[in-house]
C-alpha positions in Angstrom: 124.4 115.1 -23.0 120.8 114.1 -23.5 118.5 113.1 -20.6 116.5 109.9 -21.2 112.9 110.8 -22.2 111.3 107.7 -20.6 110.3 108.2 -17.0 111.2 105.4 -14.7 108.5 103.8 -12.4 108.8 104.7 -8.8 110.4 101.8 -6.8 111.2 103.8 -3.7 110.4 102.3 -0.3 108.6 105.4 1.0 104.9 105.0 0.0 104.2 108.7 -0.4 107.4 110.9 0.0 105.6 114.3 0.2 103.5 113.2 3.2 106.5 111.7 4.9 108.5 114.9 4.5 105.5 117.0 5.6 105.2 115.0 8.8 108.9 115.3 9.5 108.9 119.1 9.1 106.0 119.5 11.5 107.9 117.6 14.2 111.0 119.7 13.5 108.9 122.9 13.9 108.2 121.8 17.5 111.9 121.6 18.3 112.2 117.9 18.2 114.2 115.6 15.9 112.2 113.5 13.4 113.9 110.1 13.2 113.5 106.9 11.3 116.1 104.9 13.2 119.4 105.0 15.1 121.7 102.0 14.8 125.3 100.9 15.2 127.0 99.2 12.3 129.8 99.6 9.8 129.9 102.3 7.1 129.3 100.3 4.0 129.9 102.9 1.2 132.5 105.3 0.0 135.8 106.5 1.5 134.9 105.4 5.1 133.9 101.8 4.1 134.5 99.4 7.0 134.6 101.9 9.9 132.4 101.4 12.9 129.7 104.1 12.9 126.5 105.1 14.7 123.9 106.0 12.1 121.2 108.5 12.8 118.6 108.4 10.0 116.4 111.5 9.8 112.9 111.5 8.3 111.9 113.5 5.3 113.6 114.3 2.0 113.4 117.0 -0.7 113.6 114.4 -3.4 111.5 111.3 -4.3 114.1 109.3 -6.2 112.6 106.4 -8.1 115.3 104.0 -6.9 115.4 105.1 -3.2 116.2 102.1 -0.9 115.1 103.9 2.3 111.7 104.4 3.9 112.1 107.8 5.4 108.8 108.1 7.2 108.9 109.3 10.8 109.2 106.5 13.4 109.9 108.6 16.5 110.5 112.2 17.6 113.2 112.8 20.2 115.0 115.6 22.0 118.8 116.2 21.3 119.9 115.1 24.8 117.8 111.9 24.4 119.5 111.1 21.1 122.9 111.7 22.6 122.2 109.2 25.3 121.1 106.6 22.7 124.2 107.2 20.7 126.4 106.6 23.7 124.5 103.6 24.8 124.6 101.7 21.5 127.9 102.9 20.2 130.2 102.3 23.2 133.7 103.5 22.2 132.7 104.3 18.6 133.5 107.9 17.8 131.9 108.3 14.4 128.3 109.4 13.9 126.7 109.5 10.5 123.8 111.8 9.9 121.8 110.4 7.0 118.2 110.2 5.7 116.1 110.8 3.8 117.9 114.2 3.5 119.3 115.4 6.9 120.0 118.9 5.6 116.3 119.9 5.4 116.5 120.1 9.2 118.6 122.5 11.4 121.1 120.1 13.0 123.6 122.7 14.0 122.8 122.4 17.7 123.1 118.6 17.5 126.4 118.8 15.7 127.8 121.2 18.3 126.8 118.8 21.1 128.2 115.8 19.3 131.5 117.5 19.0 131.4 118.6 22.6 131.0 114.8 23.5 134.1 113.9 21.4 132.3 112.5 18.3 133.3 113.0 14.7 130.5 113.6 12.3 129.7 112.5 8.8 126.7 113.7 6.8 125.3 112.0 3.8 123.4 114.5 1.6 122.2 115.1 -1.9 124.0 118.4 -1.9 121.1 120.7 -2.7 121.3 122.6 0.6 124.7 124.0 1.8 125.2 123.9 5.6 128.4 125.9 6.3 127.4 126.6 9.9 127.4 123.0 10.8 130.5 121.5 12.4 131.2 118.5 10.2 134.2 116.2 9.7 133.2 114.3 6.6 130.7 115.4 3.9 129.5 112.7 1.5 127.5 114.1 -1.4 125.3 111.8 -3.6 124.0 114.2 -6.2 120.5 113.8 -7.4 120.6 116.2 -10.3 118.7 113.9 -12.6 115.9 113.8 -9.9 115.6 117.6 -9.8 117.8 118.4 -6.9 120.3 121.1 -8.0 123.8 120.6 -6.6 124.8 123.7 -4.7 128.3 124.9 -5.7 129.3 125.2 -2.0 130.0 121.4 -2.1 132.5 121.6 -4.9 134.9 123.1 -2.3 133.7 121.7 0.9 132.6 118.1 0.2 134.9 115.2 1.2 133.7 112.9 -1.5 131.1 112.5 -4.2 129.1 109.3 -4.7 127.0 108.9 -7.8 124.3 106.2 -8.0 124.6 104.8 -11.6 121.7 103.3 -13.5 122.6 104.0 -17.1 125.0 105.8 -19.4 123.4 109.1 -18.8 124.3 108.9 -15.1 128.0 108.2 -16.1 127.9 111.3 -18.3 126.4 113.4 -15.4 129.2 112.2 -13.1 131.8 113.0 -15.7 130.4 116.5 -16.1 130.4 117.2 -12.4 133.9 115.7 -11.9 135.3 118.5 -14.0 134.2 121.0 -11.4 135.9 119.6 -8.3 139.0 117.5 -7.2 137.4 115.4 -4.6 137.2 111.6 -4.4 134.4 110.5 -6.8 132.7 107.1 -6.4 130.4 105.4 -8.9 127.9 103.1 -7.1 125.7 100.7 -9.1 121.9 101.1 -8.6 120.9 97.9 -6.8 117.7 97.7 -8.9 119.7 97.2 -12.1 122.2 94.3 -12.4 123.7 95.8 -15.5 124.7 99.0 -13.6 127.8 97.3 -12.1 129.3 96.6 -15.5 128.7 100.3 -16.4 130.5 101.4 -13.3 133.4 99.0 -13.7 134.0 100.0 -17.3 133.9 103.7 -16.4 136.5 103.2 -13.6 138.8 101.2 -15.9 138.4 103.8 -18.7 139.1 106.7 -16.4 141.1 105.4 -13.4 142.3 108.9 -12.5 138.8 110.2 -12.1 136.5 107.4 -10.7 136.4 104.8 -8.0 133.9 102.0 -7.5 131.7 102.0 -4.4 129.7 98.9 -3.4 127.0 98.7 -0.7 129.2 96.3 1.3 126.7 96.3 4.3 124.2 94.7 2.0 126.7 92.1 0.8 127.4 91.3 4.5 123.6 91.4 5.4 124.2 94.0 8.2 122.2 97.2 8.7 
C-alpha cells in the first residue's frame, strides 16, 4: 500500500489550526470548557443517522486535516454546569448528546460525562481515535481515523469503538480502511470527502465489492441543509 506522494492543498475551515488548538488548551487549563458551538439537530452520519441529538462541539484538534469541514476556533468558554443548563434548554426531551470537535479527546471531559449520565443523557463521542479515554463514561464511540494525516490510531479503539467511519478521497483511503478493517469487527462506514465529487463512486464501488465489510455513510444533514 503506497501513500500518494503529492501533498494536497489545505482546504480546512480553520485558518490556523495550531493557534486554535493552543487557545483551546489554555482555556481548558483554567478549568473551563473551550467550545465552538452547542446546537440541537439530527445525527447525520453513521450508525445513529436520523436520531435527535444535542451536539457539543469542542475547540482545538491534534490534526490539521486538509479537508476538514469544521472551524474549530474557540467561540466561548463555559463551566460544566452552564453547559448542562444549555443542553437541557435547547434539547428538551432529547436524551442523546454528541461530543465532537475538532477533537474532543484532547480535553479531560470525564467530569462532564459523569454529570451528563447523572442527568439521564446518553453520550456519543466523535474522535480520530488517537487518544484512548477508558475512564470516560460513554455509550457510543465513533472513530474517524486520520492515519493518513499523521494521527496514529490507538489499538484501544479496536475493542471499544462502536463504529469506524473513514473519510474517502482516493483509492489509498480505501486501502487504509481495508487494512484497518482486518483488525476489528465493528461497523465500518465509508464516507465520501465532500470536496471530491468522484469520492462517492469510490465508496459505492467498494461497498458493492465487499458488502460484508463496508457500509456507505452520507452527510445527510448537509443534504437536508440542517446543522
